[in-house]
C-alpha positions as CSV (number, residue, x, y, z in Angstrom):
1,M,31.3,17.4,27.8
2,A,33.7,16.1,29.8
3,I,34.0,12.8,31.8
4,V,35.7,12.2,35.1
5,E,36.7,9.3,36.9
6,V,36.7,10.0,40.9
7,T,37.9,7.3,43.7
8,I,37.7,8.7,47.4
9,V,39.2,6.9,49.9
10,P,39.4,7.9,53.7
11,L,42.7,7.1,55.6
12,G,43.2,6.1,59.1
13,T,39.2,4.6,59.6
14,E,38.1,2.6,62.1
15,S,37.8,0.0,59.7
16,P,39.5,-1.6,56.7
17,S,35.3,-1.2,54.8
18,V,34.5,2.0,53.4
19,S,31.2,1.1,51.8
20,H,29.8,4.0,53.9
21,Y,32.0,6.4,53.3
22,V,30.8,5.4,49.2
23,A,27.7,5.6,49.9
24,E,27.8,9.2,51.8
25,V,29.3,10.1,48.9
26,H,26.8,8.8,46.1
27,K,24.7,10.6,47.9
28,V,26.0,13.5,46.8
29,L,25.5,12.9,42.9
30,E,22.0,11.5,43.5
31,N,21.5,15.0,44.4
32,A,23.7,17.2,42.6
33,P,21.7,20.5,41.9
34,E,23.7,20.1,38.1
35,P,23.1,18.1,35.3
36,L,25.4,14.7,35.7
37,K,25.2,11.0,34.5
38,F,27.1,9.4,36.5
39,Q,28.4,4.9,37.4
40,L,29.3,3.6,40.2
41,T,31.8,0.7,39.7
42,P,33.4,-1.6,42.2
43,M,36.6,0.9,41.9
44,S,35.7,4.4,41.4
45,T,32.7,6.4,40.2
46,I,32.9,7.6,36.4
47,I,30.9,10.8,36.2
48,E,29.8,12.5,32.9
49,G,29.0,16.5,32.4
50,D,30.0,20.2,31.8
51,L,33.7,20.1,33.5
52,E,33.0,23.1,36.0
53,D,29.9,21.2,36.9
54,L,32.2,17.9,38.2
55,L,35.0,19.6,39.3
56,A,32.2,21.7,41.5
57,V,31.1,18.0,42.8
58,V,33.8,16.0,43.1
59,R,35.1,19.0,45.7
60,R,31.9,18.5,47.0
61,M,32.3,14.5,47.1
62,H,35.6,15.0,48.4
63,E,34.2,16.1,52.0
64,V,32.0,13.7,52.8
65,P,34.9,11.7,54.9
66,F,36.1,14.2,56.4
67,N,32.0,15.3,57.6
68,R,31.9,11.8,58.8
69,G,34.9,11.9,60.7
70,A,37.9,11.1,58.9
71,Q,40.9,12.6,59.3
72,R,43.1,12.8,55.6
73,V,40.9,11.7,52.1
74,S,43.2,10.8,49.6
75,T,41.2,11.5,46.2
76,S,42.4,10.8,43.0
77,I,40.6,12.2,39.6
78,R,41.0,11.3,36.4
79,I,39.8,14.0,33.6
80,D,39.0,13.1,30.0
81,D,37.3,16.0,28.3
82,R,37.3,16.1,25.3
83,R,36.6,19.2,22.6
84,D,37.0,18.2,18.9
85,K,33.6,16.2,19.3
86,A,31.0,15.5,20.9
87,S,31.7,12.3,23.6
88,S,30.0,10.1,26.5
89,M,30.2,7.2,28.3
90,E,28.0,5.1,26.2
91,S,29.7,6.5,23.2
92,K,33.1,5.6,23.8
93,L,31.7,2.6,25.0
94,K,30.2,1.7,21.9
95,S,33.0,2.5,19.7
96,V,35.3,-0.1,21.6
97,Q,32.3,-2.7,21.4
98,E,31.8,-1.9,17.7
99,K,35.4,-3.1,17.6
100,L,34.7,-6.6,19.3
């Protein structure tokens, strides 16, 4: 199980507001056939699942701004792929909270 943080930014749009692009990208996650967990944050989206599934869905997400008229898209991806033990978004948060 891997965790991916992804930020997709359309460049050269008519307005500095990108919330309508974010909403359309989020629909890709809501309709994904892959078994994923995801969390929208104010600055990015966190997705949990099998790494191959994550990369496939991120690829589809990256295409959304192009399909909505953007001519350039910058996508940043951070991957946390721990293989020595099971990890999840919840377990990572719980581990920190236990130490507070």
